[in-house]
C-alpha positions in Angstrom: -27.9 -50.4 13.0 -27.2 -54.2 13.4 -26.3 -54.8 9.7 -22.9 -55.8 8.5 -22.5 -52.8 6.2 -23.2 -50.4 9.0 -20.6 -52.2 11.2 -18.0 -52.1 8.5 -18.7 -48.4 7.9 -18.2 -47.5 11.5 -15.1 -49.6 11.7 -13.7 -47.8 8.7 -14.5 -44.4 10.4 -12.7 -45.4 13.6 -9.7 -46.9 11.7 -9.2 -43.8 9.5 -9.7 -41.5 12.6 -7.1 -43.4 14.6 -4.6 -43.5 11.7 -4.9 -39.7 11.4 -4.1 -39.2 15.1 -1.4 -41.9 15.4 0.7 -41.4 12.2 2.5 -38.1 11.8 1.6 -36.0 8.8 4.9 -36.0 7.0 6.3 -37.0 3.6 4.3 -39.5 1.7 1.6 -39.6 4.5 0.3 -36.1 3.7 -1.3 -37.1 0.3 -2.4 -40.4 1.7 -4.2 -38.7 4.5 -5.9 -36.4 2.0 -7.3 -39.4 0.2 -8.3 -40.9 3.6 -9.9 -37.6 4.5 -12.1 -38.0 1.4 -13.0 -41.6 2.3 -13.6 -40.7 6.0 -16.2 -38.1 5.1 -17.8 -40.2 2.4 -18.3 -43.1 4.9 -19.5 -40.6 7.6 -22.0 -39.2 5.1 -23.3 -42.6 4.2 -23.7 -43.6 7.9 -25.4 -40.3 8.8 -27.8 -40.8 5.9 -28.6 -44.2 7.3 -29.0 -42.8 10.9 -31.4 -40.1 9.8 -33.7 -42.6 8.1 -36.6 -41.1 10.1 -36.5 -38.0 7.9 -38.9 -38.8 5.1 -37.8 -36.4 2.5 -34.6 -37.7 0.9 -33.6 -34.2 -0.2 -34.0 -32.8 3.3 -32.1 -35.8 4.7 -29.3 -35.2 2.2 -29.2 -31.5 3.1 -29.0 -32.3 6.8 -26.2 -34.9 6.2 -24.2 -32.4 4.1 -24.6 -29.6 6.7 -23.6 -32.0 9.6 -20.6 -33.4 7.6 -19.5 -29.9 6.6 -19.7 -28.8 10.2 -17.6 -31.8 11.2 -15.0 -31.0 8.5 -14.7 -27.3 9.6 -14.6 -28.3 13.3 -11.8 -30.8 12.7 -9.8 -28.3 10.7 -10.2 -25.7 13.5 -8.9 -28.3 16.0 -5.8 -29.2 13.9 -3.4 -26.9 15.6 -4.3 -28.4 19.0 -3.1 -31.8 17.9 0.0 -30.4 16.3 -1.3 -30.6 12.7 -1.4 -27.9 10.0 -4.8 -26.4 9.1 -5.4 -26.8 5.4 -8.4 -25.3 3.6 -8.1 -27.9 0.9 -9.2 -30.5 3.5 -12.6 -28.7 3.7 -13.0 -29.1 0.0 -11.8 -32.8 0.1 -14.1 -33.6 3.0 -17.2 -31.9 1.5 -16.4 -33.7 -1.8 -16.4 -37.0 0.0 -19.8 -36.3 1.4 -21.2 -35.2 -1.9 -19.8 -38.2 -3.7 -21.4 -40.5 -1.1 -24.8 -38.8 -1.4 -24.7 -38.9 -5.2 -23.9 -42.6 -5.0 -26.8 -43.2 -2.6 -29.2 -41.2 -4.9 -27.9 -43.1 -7.9 -28.5 -46.4 -6.2 -32.1 -45.5 -5.5 -33.0 -44.4 -9.0 -35.1 -46.9 -11.0 -34.1 -45.7 -14.5 -30.7 -45.8 -16.0 -30.4 -42.2 -17.3 -30.6 -40.4 -13.9 -28.5 -43.1 -12.4 -25.7 -42.7 -14.9 -25.8 -38.9 -14.6 -25.5 -39.0 -10.8 -22.6 -41.5 -11.1 -20.8 -39.4 -13.6 -21.2 -36.2 -11.5 -20.0 -38.2 -8.4 -17.0 -39.5 -10.4 -16.1 -36.0 -11.6 -16.3 -34.6 -8.0 -14.2 -37.5 -6.7 -11.6 -37.0 -9.5 -11.4 -33.3 -8.8 -11.0 -33.8 -5.1 -8.4 -36.5 -5.0 -6.5 -35.9 -8.2 -3.7 -33.9 -6.6 -3.1 -36.2 -3.6 -3.2 -39.3 -5.9 -0.7 -37.8 -8.3 1.7 -37.2 -5.4 1.3 -40.8 -4.3 
């Protein structure tokens, strides 16, 4: 874990997490935090995929990353009332979408031929668009 991309990934996770706790969820910040929610779980998924490098099967590793990330999304939503935030079921969709988009990007990067790579990128783009369209439209 001594590479620059890993360090940057963890710094982004910490920064987005701190921003969510420090800044109140009002007005313009609500849709901005929805977009940040997507980014947070995309970066988390990428970092977990890297941490679980010992799992040989990429599909099994991706499934584990998705389950761990989804568990984190649900746990964070369950804790929202304790930090004086509203629970929002759309955050679960946005977080899961961030994870899926990151995993699709990872799989696209690892494909040697263009056709599967393009298909994975297009699917990831569609998921990203579906997840953050509404918050981006409000911004």
